[in-house]
C-alpha positions as protocol buffer text, in pm:
chain_id: "A"
residue {
  index: 1
  type: MET
  ca { x: 10186 y: 2450 z: -3397 }
}
residue {
  index: 2
  type: GLU
  ca { x: 10158 y: 2143 z: -3200 }
}
residue {
  index: 3
  type: ASP
  ca { x: 9925 y: 1835 z: -3247 }
}
residue {
  index: 4
  type: ASN
  ca { x: 9771 y: 1599 z: -3019 }
}
residue {
  index: 5
  type: PHE
  ca { x: 10074 y: 1347 z: -3048 }
}
residue {
  index: 6
  type: GLY
  ca { x: 10362 y: 1643 z: -2944 }
}
residue {
  index: 7
  type: LYS
  ca { x: 10494 y: 1652 z: -3299 }
}
residue {
  index: 8
  type: THR
  ca { x: 10504 y: 1981 z: -3468 }
}
residue {
  index: 9
  type: ASN
  ca { x: 10309 y: 2054 z: -3750 }
}
residue {
  index: 10
  type: ASP
  ca { x: 10424 y: 2403 z: -3960 }
}
residue {
  index: 11
  type: ASN
  ca { x: 10188 y: 2310 z: -4268 }
}
residue {
  index: 12
  type: LYS
  ca { x: 10054 y: 2658 z: -4332 }
}
residue {
  index: 13
  type: THR
  ca { x: 9849 y: 2566 z: -4630 }
}
residue {
  index: 14
  type: SER
  ca { x: 9606 y: 2375 z: -4446 }
}
residue {
  index: 15
  type: ASP
  ca { x: 9526 y: 2684 z: -4224 }
}
residue {
  index: 16
  type: ASN
  ca { x: 9508 y: 2894 z: -4506 }
}
residue {
  index: 17
  type: TRP
  ca { x: 9239 y: 2644 z: -4683 }
}
residue {
  index: 18
  type: SER
  ca { x: 9051 y: 2601 z: -4385 }
}
residue {
  index: 19
  type: LYS
  ca { x: 8800 y: 2868 z: -4341 }
}
residue {
  index: 20
  type: GLY
  ca { x: 8585 y: 2743 z: -4053 }
}
residue {
  index: 21
  type: PRO
  ca { x: 8233 y: 2631 z: -3955 }
}
residue {
  index: 22
  type: LEU
  ca { x: 8104 y: 2997 z: -3980 }
}
residue {
  index: 23
  type: THR
  ca { x: 8186 y: 3048 z: -4320 }
}
residue {
  index: 24
  type: ALA
  ca { x: 8029 y: 2689 z: -4440 }
}
residue {
  index: 25
  type: VAL
  ca { x: 7711 y: 2793 z: -4233 }
}
residue {
  index: 26
  type: GLY
  ca { x: 7740 y: 3113 z: -4440 }
}
residue {
  index: 27
  type: LEU
  ca { x: 7766 y: 2968 z: -4748 }
}
residue {
  index: 28
  type: PHE
  ca { x: 7478 y: 2716 z: -4705 }
}
residue {
  index: 29
  type: LEU
  ca { x: 7255 y: 3024 z: -4589 }
}
residue {
  index: 30
  type: GLY
  ca { x: 7362 y: 3222 z: -4899 }
}
residue {
  index: 31
  type: VAL
  ca { x: 7260 y: 2935 z: -5129 }
}
residue {
  index: 32
  type: PHE
  ca { x: 6940 y: 2860 z: -4969 }
}
residue {
  index: 33
  type: GLY
  ca { x: 6878 y: 3219 z: -4953 }
}
residue {
  index: 34
  type: ILE
  ca { x: 6939 y: 3233 z: -5350 }
}
residue {
  index: 35
  type: ALA
  ca { x: 6704 y: 2903 z: -5384 }
}
residue {
  index: 36
  type: VAL
  ca { x: 6411 y: 3080 z: -5176 }
}
residue {
  index: 37
  type: LEU
  ca { x: 6470 y: 3425 z: -5396 }
}
residue {
  index: 38
  type: SER
  ca { x: 6410 y: 3208 z: -5706 }
}
residue {
  index: 39
  type: GLY
  ca { x: 6083 y: 3072 z: -5604 }
}
residue {
  index: 40
  type: ILE
  ca { x: 5965 y: 3453 z: -5680 }
}
residue {
  index: 41
  type: PHE
  ca { x: 5948 y: 3325 z: -6033 }
}
residue {
  index: 42
  type: PHE
  ca { x: 5718 y: 3052 z: -5968 }
}
residue {
  index: 43
  type: THR
  ca { x: 5487 y: 3200 z: -5719 }
}
residue {
  index: 44
  type: HIS
  ca { x: 5152 y: 3306 z: -5855 }
}
residue {
  index: 45
  type: THR
  ca { x: 5022 y: 3548 z: -5563 }
}
residue {
  index: 46
  type: SER
  ca { x: 5165 y: 3868 z: -5504 }
}
residue {
  index: 47
  type: ARG
  ca { x: 5157 y: 3781 z: -5119 }
}
residue {
  index: 48
  type: GLY
  ca { x: 5393 y: 3458 z: -5189 }
}
residue {
  index: 49
  type: LYS
  ca { x: 5634 y: 3685 z: -5408 }
}
residue {
  index: 50
  type: ILE
  ca { x: 5680 y: 3933 z: -5130 }
}
residue {
  index: 51
  type: ILE
  ca { x: 5706 y: 3636 z: -4866 }
}
residue {
  index: 52
  type: ASN
  ca { x: 5972 y: 3493 z: -5078 }
}
residue {
  index: 53
  type: LEU
  ca { x: 6148 y: 3814 z: -5158 }
}
residue {
  index: 54
  type: MET
  ca { x: 6168 y: 3877 z: -4763 }
}
residue {
  index: 55
  type: CYS
  ca { x: 6242 y: 3545 z: -4659 }
}
residue {
  index: 56
  type: GLY
  ca { x: 6510 y: 3498 z: -4920 }
}
residue {
  index: 57
  type: GLY
  ca { x: 6666 y: 3835 z: -4860 }
}
residue {
  index: 58
  type: ILE
  ca { x: 6717 y: 3767 z: -4497 }
}
residue {
  index: 59
  type: LEU
  ca { x: 6875 y: 3436 z: -4554 }
}
residue {
  index: 60
  type: LEU
  ca { x: 7082 y: 3573 z: -4823 }
}
residue {
  index: 61
  type: LEU
  ca { x: 7204 y: 3872 z: -4571 }
}
residue {
  index: 62
  type: ILE
  ca { x: 7291 y: 3627 z: -4270 }
}
residue {
  index: 63
  type: GLY
  ca { x: 7482 y: 3402 z: -4505 }
}
residue {
  index: 64
  type: ILE
  ca { x: 7695 y: 3716 z: -4628 }
}
residue {
  index: 65
  type: ILE
  ca { x: 7752 y: 3857 z: -4294 }
}
residue {
  index: 66
  type: ALA
  ca { x: 7846 y: 3501 z: -4176 }
}
residue {
  index: 67
  type: ILE
  ca { x: 8078 y: 3442 z: -4452 }
}
residue {
  index: 68
  type: TYR
  ca { x: 8242 y: 3805 z: -4410 }
}
residue {
  index: 69
  type: ASN
  ca { x: 8312 y: 3709 z: -4037 }
}
residue {
  index: 70
  type: GLY
  ca { x: 8430 y: 3377 z: -4101 }
}
residue {
  index: 71
  type: LEU
  ca { x: 8661 y: 3518 z: -4347 }
}
residue {
  index: 72
  type: LYS
  ca { x: 8780 y: 3791 z: -4113 }
}
residue {
  index: 73
  type: ARG
  ca { x: 8869 y: 3568 z: -3827 }
}
residue {
  index: 74
  type: ARG
  ca { x: 9131 y: 3374 z: -4010 }
}
């Protein structure tokens, strides 16, 4: 691998630990989806609980898919 200065960089550990922006976005959406799902316990109406369940589930699903695709691409 060659960097901007023409030197070769054979350090593979940095490539193994950098998972990319897709994994970071997936992690953020997954944590945010869990936070929205935890709001079910603090909502008093059944309509609010259903909305929190749907939104949190969608965010969590998108986050899991993004993490999977980010890890698969490395």
